[in-house]
N, C-alpha and C positions, 0 to 999 in steps of 0.2 A: 504494500499500499504506499504510495506517495505521500509526500508531506502536504499538508493542507495549506491553502493559500491564507494570508492575513485577511480577516473579515473587513469588508468595507461598510460605510454608512448604511447601506441598503440591507446588509446582512444582520443588523443588531436592532433589536427592539429593546428599548429602555424606558421606563416610566418611573415616577416617584409619586408618593402619595403619604401625606402625614395625617395622624389622628391622635387626640389626646389620651386616648385609652380610657379604661373604665375607673381609675384612681382619681385623676385631676381634672378640674375644669379647664385648666390652661394647657395650651399645646406649645411647647418650648422647641419642638422638632425643626430642622431646617435640613434640606437636601440639596445636593447639587449633582447633576448629570451632564457630562461633556465629553469632548473629544479633544485631543492634542493632536496637531498634525504640522505638516509643512507644505508650502505652495500657496497657491492663491485660490481662493474660492470666489468664483464669479457668480455675483448677483444680479448685475445688469451690465451690458457693454453694447457699443455700436459697432463693434469691428465684424460682426457677423458671426453665424453659427459654426462655419467651418473653422475660422481661426480661434473661436471661443474655446474649441476643444482642447487647444493646446495649453490654455490656462486651467489648471486644475489644482485642487488640494489634495494630498495624500494624507489619508487618515493613519496616524501611527498608533495611538493608544487611546484606551477609554479611561476616563476618570470619574469615579462615582463616589459621593461621600454622604454620610448621614451625621448629623449632631444633634444632641438632645441636652437641654439644660439640666443640671443634676438636681434631683429631689424636689422639682417645683418651686426651688427657691427664686426670689427675686433676682434678676440680673442673669438667670440662665438662659432665656431665651436670646438676650444681646450676646452673650458669651457663645452661643451655639452659631448664630449668625456671623459673628465677627471671626470665630474658628475657621469656618467655610471660606471667607473672604480671604483670609491670611494664607490658607494652604492652597487654594487655587492660585493665588499670586506667586507664592513661593514655588510650588511645583512647576508652574508654567514658565517662570523665570529660569529654572535649573534643567528643564526637560531636554532641550536640544543638545547642550554640552554633554549631559549624561548619555543621550541616545548615541551621540558620536563615540563616547568612551566605553561604551558597554562591550564592544567586542573584545577589547583587551582589558576590561576591568568588570567582571560579572557581578560585583557587589555594588556597583555605582548606584543603582536606583534604591536599593536598601538603605545606603547612607543618605540619599537625596531625601526620602520620606523621613528617616529618623531626624536628619537636621531641619527639615520643615516642621516636624512636629515640635521640636525644641525651641524653634523660632516663634512659633504660633504661641505655645506656652508661656515664653517670655513676654510677648505683646500682650497677651491678656492678663497677665500679671501687672503689667505697667497700666493697662487701662482701668483695671480694676482698682487699683492703688489711686489713680488720678480721679476716678469717679466716687472714690470711697465706697465701692460696692462690697468689699471684703469677701468672706467666704462664699456667698451666694452667687458669686460670677464664676460660674464653673460649667462645664460641659463634657459630656462623652463624645467620642468619636470613633467612626470607622471609615477608613478610606480604602478604596480598591483602584489599583491602577493595572489595568490589563494592557499589556505590551506583548503582542503576539510573538512568540508562543508561551510566553511566561505572564504570571499575575503576581502582584505584590498587594499586601494587605498590611496596614497601619491601623491598629485598634487600641484605643485607650477607653478604660471603664467598661460598661456593661451595653453599649450599642453594639448588637450582635451582627455577624456576617453568616448567611447561610447559602448553601447551593440547593437549587431545586432541580432534580433530574429525575426522570422516569416516574413522576409522580411523588417522590419522596423529597422531604425537606430536611437537609442535614446541618447542624450548627457546625461551623468551621472554627471560628474564633473561641477564646476562652475569656469569659468575664474577668476582668481585673478589679474584683471587689473583695471585701472582707468576707462577705458571705460565701463566695466562690472558694476563698481560702479555707473556711471552715467546712466546706463540703469536701474539698481536697484531703484534708487530714482527718476526715471521718466523723467530726464532731456534728456536722448536720448532713441530713439526706438532701438530695436535690429538690425533692418536693417541697420539704419545710423551707428551704432556702428561697 
């Protein structure tokens, strides 16, 4: 069986939806779905259809994120929104250099995401301090970077990442919470947690 080709825009269905859930009245979720690429995407041109085919954008990667304010505290919605803005900016700024370097440095995207998360954390701390928001200015985060044929996952807190395949939903990420630590050491069952 030959190698599969990189999926293009028409091969990918992506959608996002948020819901406050059954516990809280406020929805502090934010999501982002996008693509990273190179080239030119033509919206309109006067050069004609034949010449227009030369101008095209090559889709290189899929970027998807979800962030949710922690515990319904005030400031969580803003922290989630700002986290996505910071990460989109950071990843898109670093992407092309990393894409170029990946052939000789297979860990480059792991570092890019790690550094982006640290930059985002620092930025949120500064904004919380400036706004006097304190501990309520917090968010969880899950980021997916699909760079054919690899996928990278950055996850903080308990916003989960699942794969849905053949009618089955499988959790891929591990919650980074005290409750999960208690489950891992046998103090709590998953159901109780």
